[in-house]
C-alpha positions in Angstrom: 0.0 0.0 0.0 2.8 2.4 0.8 4.5 1.6 -2.5 1.3 2.5 -4.4 0.9 5.7 -2.4 4.5 6.7 -3.3 3.9 6.0 -6.9 0.7 8.0 -7.0 2.4 10.9 -5.1 5.4 10.8 -7.5 3.2 10.8 -10.6 1.1 13.6 -9.1 4.2 15.7 -8.4 5.4 15.2 -11.9 2.0 16.0 -13.4 1.9 19.3 -11.4 5.4 20.2 -12.6 4.4 19.5 -16.2 1.2 21.6 -15.9 3.0 24.5 -14.3 5.7 24.4 -16.9 3.2 24.4 -19.7 1.3 27.4 -18.0 4.6 29.3 -17.7 5.5 28.6 -21.4 2.0 29.7 -22.5 2.2 32.9 -20.5 5.6 33.7 -22.0 4.3 32.9 -25.5 1.4 35.3 -25.0 3.3 38.0 -23.2 5.0 39.9 -26.1 1.7 40.8 -27.9 0.2 41.9 -24.7 3.2 44.0 -23.9 3.3 45.5 -27.4 -0.5 46.3 -27.2 0.0 47.9 -23.8 2.9 50.0 -25.1 0.9 51.0 -28.2 -2.0 52.1 -26.0 0.3 54.1 -23.8 2.0 55.8 -26.8 -1.5 56.6 -28.2 -2.5 58.3 -25.0 0.8 60.2 -24.8 0.3 61.5 -28.4 -3.2 62.7 -27.8 -3.4 66.3 -26.7 -7.1 66.5 -25.9 -7.0 64.1 -22.9 -6.2 66.9 -20.4 
């Protein structure tokens, strides 16, 4: 029983690490467009003179 519990725990740990790694990679993949869009919005508002 203890062996089965250790196997399940080890698999669960590996699964959590894989899921977290995939989430981080997905976030890094999506980050550049979001950053560029945010920078473009900021530049647009800086260029507008009627926002005051």
